[in-house]
N, C-alpha and C positions, 0 to 999 in steps of 0.2 A: 411682467405686466399681465393683468387679467383681461379677459375679453370685456369690452365696454359697449356703448350703444352701437357704434359702427359694427362691432363684432356680432351683436345680436341681430342686426339687419342682415349681415352676411350669413349668420346661422339660420335665419328664417329662409333665406334663399337656398341654402344648402339643404334644409329639411325638405323644401319643395322638390329640389332636384333629386333628392335621395330616392324618391318614388321611382324615378326613371333609371338613375345610374347606380342605385343600390349602395348609397353611402350610409353605413351603419354607425351611429354614434352611441357610445356607452351612456346608460342612464346614470343619474346621480353623480355626475362628474363635473369638476371645474378645472380649467386648464390655465396654466401660468407659463410665462415665457422667459427663459433664462437669459435671452439676449437683451432684455430690457433692464437688467440690473440684478444685484444680489437678492436672493430669496431666503426668507426665514419662515419655517413652518413650525408652529408651536401647538402642542396638544393642550386642550382646555379641560377643566374639571367636568364639564357636562358632556364630554366626548367630541365636541366640535374641534375644528382645527383653524387657527388663525394664520393667515398668510400675509407676510409683510414684504413689500418691495418698495424701497425708497421711502417716500412719505405716504404711500398708499397702503391700505390694509383691508383685507377681506376675511370673511369667515365661511368655512365649509361646514355644514351641519353634520352631526354624527351620522355616519353611514354613507356620506358622500365620498366620492373618490377624488383625491387631490392629484392632479397630473401636472408634472413639469416637463415641458418640451421646448422646442425652438420654433419661433414663429415662421421663419422662412421654410422650415420643414413642413409645417401645416399648409402653408400657401402652395408649396410645390406639390404636396399630395393632392390638394383639392383641384389645382389646375390640371394635374394629370388625370384625375378622375372625371373632369368635366370636358376634356377635349375628346375628339374622335366621334364615332358614329352615335354613341349614347347621347352626347351633348346635342348633336344635330337633331336627333329624334325628339329631344325634349322641347324644342322650339326656342330655347334660350340662346343657342349658338355657343361656340367655344368661348371660354373665359380667358381674357388676356389682361395685361396690366392696366389698359385703359378702362376696364370695367370697374376697377377699384377707385372710389372717390373719397377725397378727404372727409373726415367726420365733421358734421356741423355741430356747433356749440349747443349744449343742452343744459338746462338748469339742474341744480343738485336734486331738487324734488323729483324732476322727471327721471333722473338717473336712478334714484332710490326706488321710485314706483316701478320702473322697468325691471330693476333687479329683483324686487319682490315678485313681480309677475312671472319673471323667468324662472325663479325658484319654484313658484307654484306650478308652472307648466312642466317643470322638470326637463327643460330643454338643455341639452349639454353637447350639442354638436360642436366640434373644434372649429374655431373661426380664424380667419387670416388677421394678421396685425393691421391696424389702420395705417393709412398712408402717412398720416401726420406724425406717427410715432417714430422715435429715433433709437435704434439699437445702441448699446454701450459696450465698450471693450471688445471690439471685434479683433480676434487674433489671426484671422484668416483660416482657410481650409476648414471652415465650419466650426472652429473652436471659439469660445468666448472666455473672457477674463473675469467673469462673474462667479460667485460662489453660492452654495446652498448650505444652510444650517438647519438642522432638524433637532427640535427640543421636545422631549417628553418627560415631564417630572412626575408622572402618575404611574406608579408601579402596577396598578390594577387596570390600566388601559393600554391599548395598542395604537400607535400612530401609523397610519397606512399612507404610503406614498408611491406613486408610479413615476418612473423615469422613462421617457420616450424620446429617443434620439437626442440625448443631451450630451454636449461635448464642451468640457471645461478645461482650460489650460492656464494654470497660475504657477507653472513650474519656474518662471523667471522671478519669483518673489523670494525674499529672504536674503540674509547675508551669511557669508562663510563663517562668521563668528557666532552663529546661533547656538552652538554647543556651550558657549560661555555666557550668553545673554539671551534670555527667552524672548526679549522684545525684537530680536533679530531673526526670529523664525519667519518663514514664509506663510502663505495662506494655504488652507486646506480646501481643495475643490469641493468636497462635501464632508461635513462633520456631523456626527450624531452625538447628542449630549443628553444628560438627564439620568433618570433612574428607571424609566419605563421601557417597554418593548417597542421596537420599530420594525415594520415589515416593508420592504421595498420591492415592488414589482418591476421587473425589467422587460421593457418593450422596445423593439428596435435596437439600434446600436448606440451604446452609451460609452463615453470615455472620460476619465477623470485623471488629470495630471496636477499634482500638488507641488508646493514650493519646499524649500529647504526645511528639514526637520518635521515635515507634515506628511501624514499618510495620504495616499490617493483617496481612499474613503476612510476618513479618520473617525475612530470610535473612542470616545471618552466616557460614554454612558455605562451604567452598571447593569442595565437591562440587556435583553437579547436582541441583536440585530439579525434579521432574517432576509436573505436575498432569495427571491423566488421568481419563477417564470410560469405563472398559472394561466396566462392569457396568450397573446400573440408572441411569437418567437422573439426572445430578447437576449442581449449580451451586455456585459460590462467589462471594460478594460480599465483597471485602476493602477496607476503608477505613482509610487511614493517618492517623495523627495529624499535628499541625502539623509541617511540614518533613520529613515522612517519606513513603515510597512506599506505594502501595496494596499492591503485592507487590514485595519487594526490600529495599532498604536503609533503615535508620532515618536520623536526622539525621546528616549527614556520613558516611553509610555508602554503600557501593557495592551495586548489585543485579546480581549476576553469576551466570551458569550457571543460567538459568531456562528450562524447557521446558514448553510446554502442548500436549498432544496431543488433548484433547477436553473436552467439557463446556461449560457456559456460565459464563464467567468475567468478572466485572465488578470492575475495580480502579480505585479513586479515591484519588489521593494528595494529601498536602500537599506532597510532592515529586512525582516521576514517578508516573504511574499504575502502570506496571510498569517497574522499573529502580532508579535511584539516588534516595536521599533528597537533600535539599539539601546541597550542598557548601559548604566554607568559602571565604573570600576568598583563602586561600593555596593553593587548588587541592586541598584535602584532601577526598576523598570525592565523592559525587554522581554517580559513573559508572554507566551502565547498559551491561553488557557480556555478550556471549554469551547473547542471548535468542532463543529459537527457538519458533515457533508452527507446528504441522503440522495442526491441526484444531480443531474446536469453534467457538464463537462468543465472541469476546473483545472486550470494550469497556474501553478504558483511557483515563482522563482525568487529565491532570496538573494539579497545583496551580499557584499563582502562580510564574511563571518556570521551570516544569518541563515536560518533554516528556510526551506521552501514553505513549509507550514509548521509553525511553532514559534521558537524563540529567536530574538535578535541577538546581537553580541551580548554575551554574559546572561542570556535569557534562557529559561527553561521552556520546554514545550510539553505541556501536560494536559491530560484529559481530552485527547483528540480522538474523535470517533468518525469512521467512514462506513456508511451503511449501503451506499449504492453510487451509481454514476461512474464517470471516468475521471480519475484524478492523476495528474502529472505534477509531481513535486520535485523541484531541484534546488538543493542548497547551494549557497554561495561558498567560496573558499572557507573551509572549517565549519560550515553549517550543514546539519543533517537535511536529508530530503524532507523527512517528517520527524520532528522532534526538537532537539536543542540547538541553539546557536553555539558559537565558539565560547569555550569556558575560559576566557582570557583572565578573569580576576579570581578564578577558583571558587566562585560562588554560584555558578549556573551551568548551563550547557547540557543538562540532563534531558532525555526524552522519556517521559513517564506516563503510565496509564494511557497507552495508545491501543485502540481497539478497531479491528477491521472485520466486518461481518458480511460484506458483499461488495459488488462493483469490481472495477478494474483499477488497480493502483500501481503506478510506476513511480518509484521513489529513488532518487540518486543523491548521495551525499557529496559535498564538496571535499577537497583535499583534507585528509585527516578525520573525516566525519563519516558516520554511518548512513546507510540509505534510510533506515527507519531506526531511530533511537538517539544516541548521544552525539553531540557536536564534538569538534576537535578539542585538544588540550585537556582531556580528562572527563569529557561528558559521557555519562553512562546511559544505557538503555534499560529501563526497568518496567516491569509489569506491561509487557507487550503481548496482546492476545489477537490471534487471527482465527476466526471461526468460519470463514467462507470467502468467496470471491477469488479473483486472480490477482496475485501480488508478486510484483517484480521489484526487488530491493537490491541496490548496488552501492556498496561502500567505496569510497575513494581511498587513496594511499593511507594506510594506518587505520581505516575504519571498517567495521563489520558490515555485512549486508543488512542484517538485523541484529541490533545490540549496541555495543559501545563504540565510541570514537577512540582516537589515539589516547592512551592513558597518560603517558609521560610521568608516571609515578603518582598521579592524582586521581586515578579512576579508570574509566574506559571499559568497565565491565558490562556484560550483557546478563541481566539477572531477571528471573521470573518471566521467562518467555514461554508462551503456551500456544500450540497450534492444534486445533481440533478438526479443521476441514479446509476446503478450498484447494487451490493450486498455488504453491508458494515456491518461488525461485529466488534464492538469496546468494549473492556473490560478494565476498569480501574483497576489499582492495588489498594491495600488497601489505602483508603483515597483519591483516585482519581476518577473523573467522567469517565463514559464510553466515552462521547463526551463532552468536555468542560475544566474545570479547574483541575489542579493538586491540591495537598493539599495546602490549603490557597489561592487557585486561583479561580477566577470567570470564569464562562462560559458565554460569551457575544456575541451577534450578530451571533447567530447560526441559519442557514436556511436550511430546508429540502424541496426540491421541487419534489422529485421522488425517485425511487429505493426502495430497501428493506433495512431497517436499523434496526439492533439489537444492542442496547446500554445498557451495564450493568455496573453500578458503583461498585467499591469496597466498603468495609465497610466505611461509612461516605461520600461516593461520590454519586452524583446524576447519574441517567442513562444518562440524557442530562442536563447539567447545571454546577453547582459549585462542586468543591471538598470540602473536609472538611473545614468548616469555610468560604466557598466561596459561592457567590450568583449566581443564574441563571437568567440572564436578557436578554430581547430582543431576545426571542427564537420564531422562526416562522416556522410553518409546513404548507406547501401548497399542498402537495401531497405525494404519495408513501405509503408504508406500514411501520409503525414505531412501534417498541416495545422498550420501555424504562423502565428499572428496576433499581430502586435505591438500593444501598447497605443499610445495617442497618443504621437507623437514617437519611436517606437522601430521598429526593423526587424522584419520577420517572422522572418527568420533573420539574426542578426548582433548589432549593437550596440544597447544601450539608448539612451535620450535622452542625447545628447552622447557616445555611444560608437561605436567603430569595429567593423566586421565584417571579419575577416581570416582567410585560409586556410580557406575553406568549400568542401568537396568533396562532390559528389553523383554517385554512380556507378550508382545503381539506385533502384527504387521509384517511387511516384507522390507528388509533392511539390507542395503548394500553399502558397506563402509570400506573406503580405499585410502590408505595412507599415502602421502606424498613421499618423495625420496627420503629414506631413513626414518619415516614415521610409521607408527603402528596402524593397522587397520582400525582397531579399537584399543585405546590406551594412551601411551605417551608419545609426544613428539621426539625429535632428535634429542638425545641425552635425557629424556624424560621417562618416568616410570608409569606403569599401569597397574591398577589394583581394584579389587572388589567389583568385578564384572559379573553380572548375573543375566542369564538368558533362560526364559521359561515359557511354558504354555505353548501356543501355536506359532510362536515367532519363527520366521524363516530368515536367517541371517547369513549373508555372505560377506566375509571379511578378507580383504586382500592386503597383505603387508606391503609397505613401501619398499621399493627397490634400493639397493645400495647406491650410494652417491658415486656412480662410476665416472661421472664427468671430472670430478676433482679427486676421487679416490680417498675421501677424508673420513667417511663414516660408513658403518655397516648397515645392513637392511634392518627394517623394523620387524616387529613380531606381528602375527595376525591378531592376537589378543595378548597385550603385554606392554613391553617397553619399546622405545624407539632405538634406532641404531646408535652406536657409540664408537669410541676408539681408545686404545691404551695410550698412556703418556709417550710410549715409543712410536706411536703412529699406526699400530696394528688395528685393522678394522674389527669391530665387535658387533655381531648381529644382535638385534633385540631379543630379550628373553621372553619366551612364551610362558604365560601363566594359565592355569586351569580355571576357566570360568565356572561359576556355579550353575550346573545344568541338572540339578537334582529334580527339578519339576519341568523339564523340557520334554513335553509330549503334547501333540504330535509334531512339534516343530523340530528345527535342526540348526546346526551351525556348519557352514561350508567354509573351510579354511583354504586359502591359496597363498603359497609362499614361492617367490621367484628366486632363481639363481642370481648371482651377482651380475651376470651379464644383462639382466633385466629383460630377457626375451623368452627364456624357457622356464617352465615351472619346475621348481626344485622339489616341492612336496605339496600334495593336495590331500586333505582328509576331511572326514565328516564326524560330527558329534550329534547324537550318540553314535557310537561305532555300530555299523550296520551288520552286526553278527549276533545271533541269538544264543549261541552255545558257549563254546569254550574260549572265545577270544580270537580264534583263527581268522585270518582274512577270508571273507566269504563274498564272492561276487554274485550277490543276489540283491536286486534293487527294484524300485517301482518308479515308473516314469509316465509322462503324458503319452498320448498316442502319436505325438510328433517327436518324442524322444527326450523331452526336458525332464529334469529330476523332480520328484514329488516326495514329500515327507511320508514316512510310514512307520509302523510299529511291528515288531516280530515277537512272538511268544510261543514257546514249545509246551504243548500239553500232551504228555505221554509220547506217543509216536507221531503226533501231528504238529507240524509247524504252522502256526496261524500268522499270516501276513495281512495287516489291515492298513487301509488308507481312507481318509475321509474325502473321497472324490467320486463323482458319478462315473467318470471315464478315466481309466488308467490301464497301464500295462505292467505285468509282472515279467521281469526279464532276468535271466541268470545263465551261468555257464554250467557245462557238464561237470567241471571240477567241483563246483559248489554242490551239485546233486550227489556226487560221490562222497564228499565230506559229510553231508547230511545223513546219508545212508549209513556211513560208518558210525555215526553218533546216535543211531537208533531212530531216525526220522523215516517213516514209511510213506507219509503223504503230506502234501502242502495244501493248505486251505487259503485261498485268496479272497479277501473280503473288501468290497467297495460299498458305496452308500446303499445301492439297491440290489446288489448281486453277490452271491457267495458260490465259489466253484472249488471243488476238491480235485487235486491231481495226485496220481500215484507216482512216487519217485521211481519205482521199478519200471513203470511203463515209459516214463520220460527217458530213462537211460537206455531202454531197449530200442528206442527210436533212433538212436545214434546222433551224430552231429555234435558240435562244440557249444551250441547255445540252445535254449528253449525260451518260449514266450507264450503268455496267455493274456488276452485283452478283454476288458469289460467296457461296454459302452451303454450306460444306463442299465436296462434289464438284459441286454444282449451279451453273449459270451462267445469268444472265438479263440480256439487254440491254434497257434501257428505251427507249421511244420518246422522241422529242424533247419531246413534250408532257408525258409523265410525268416526264422529267428536270427540266424547267422547273418543274413543280409541287412538287417535293420541297422540304422545309424543312430545310436543313442548317445547320451552325453558321456558314457564311459568308453566308447570305441575310439 
């Protein structure tokens, strides 16, 4: 119901009182009350908006604000504002129920004249409902059983609407047979229709609960729906009915072209939280497409087999972009946190073209689904890009943290995944990779260029690469800080359990790769091979082989770079085979290999590439470290009788043994030249030997240089002691 003559008189009183009690009313606004019946808002060709409620109809001129609220909310607000010291000072006294008098009849002409005068004066103060009016469909607890329909059939115009403290509950509508008979569907609390754009401002606390087969906020329009909070703090809680999204599509409906720029939005679906309703077995509907979040706090929870943000059952989640805000997305069973719903019919379930550039994103997949990417039963995660923000992605049983859901022979791969920045933590569920394939799925074309990435596979899943029985192929790391830990029987980077690691290239960054039991650090999982590994440039790589499966004594240890552990037909344990990575262009970077004994507690072998010896291949204990003793990459080159040791660091320590000095002297080296970014110092080998002691050390700190005594050098605790 719109404010009428009695409302105008109340508005005049409110305008007078506003001088004293500071009631600020928005200009160019008309207010309508959901508790007096269903409301339909229609955009017109001239830009105006027609509001229909029952048999009454009004028109808001172009540029005017259309506000839907609840009359008792307005009355409560005004009474609160008019009580207390401010009201007493005004001379009017506190307002109580007896102050409101029933409206007196007035002619149609008077009403029209008054309306025109009100529009001319641009008075828009919210007014209390007249005492003679009767609310309809009171559901109790502030909820009403009336609905809102928004229609914009003009693609070149925007319909603007404000929801202020609107609470609608029609969840008791519809029949359980709605999936077989459309006439048995329930009501949508708020539906958006047509082909034009609609922008809804959220003020106060708004709640929408829809009936069976209907989304909480149902969108069937082809235009863009934008939820925003540009004025007073606002929120929306939207709950979809059975098989329908919280915000988006109803049963077998798609949820497309949805943008959230602010406010607190909580969406819970029987289908997706935000996106598609549940699709049919024939691939009909269920898609969540073109969903963008730029701000606010958004919590989206999918129903059974549906994504938190993306597709419903059998529905894909595509073209999903998060640029800011805080997003918490949780998939229902077999639904991705962000991406596809369950792929029950074999025609959907993929999470594709998902981009995150900022904000904080927490995404958790339901059982068999990825945190970000594919739903269960074969949903793949494709074209996933993270350029910034803080991202925490957790897959459930069979699903990758970022990538594919459980493959089941139908898919489940993680393909074309790119990370260029931000802080990314990805944890695969049991049998899924941290980043890459779900169970039975490959991890392919994965590129990391920057940021901090922590990827942990579940049992059988690689840190980065394949899920159980899946390969890790065409994995490239160009920069950033990357920690990749394989689950039991899987590689840190490469294949899952029984999977291969192939074409793995690291050209930069700091990379720590650790295989799970019997998995290679880089390469194959248990019984899987590793091949075509290249490390070059300034890459600093530490790779730790997975330990032997001592618990059950079934398989040998993995390689640092190469194949996973295996066993002979007779049950003899076979350790993984080391392969030689291509390090022909590895400078000034390095590879640090760590291989444990089968007891899993002591290091069997530890070595570095390139080998830290400049001469004839002998072991030479001469190295460069930080001033606190941590290893640093360096290059050595003999020029005549001078050994030049270079590291690209401002501060560093040259540290070596007397045995190394003696070896160098025997091979014709008379002096050692230590070169850091700003400082070069030359030491005489003969003088160092004459000093005695078993160790020597030289420190550079910017432009400063300090030669340590033999006793000081020997007392240092470095990474080799």
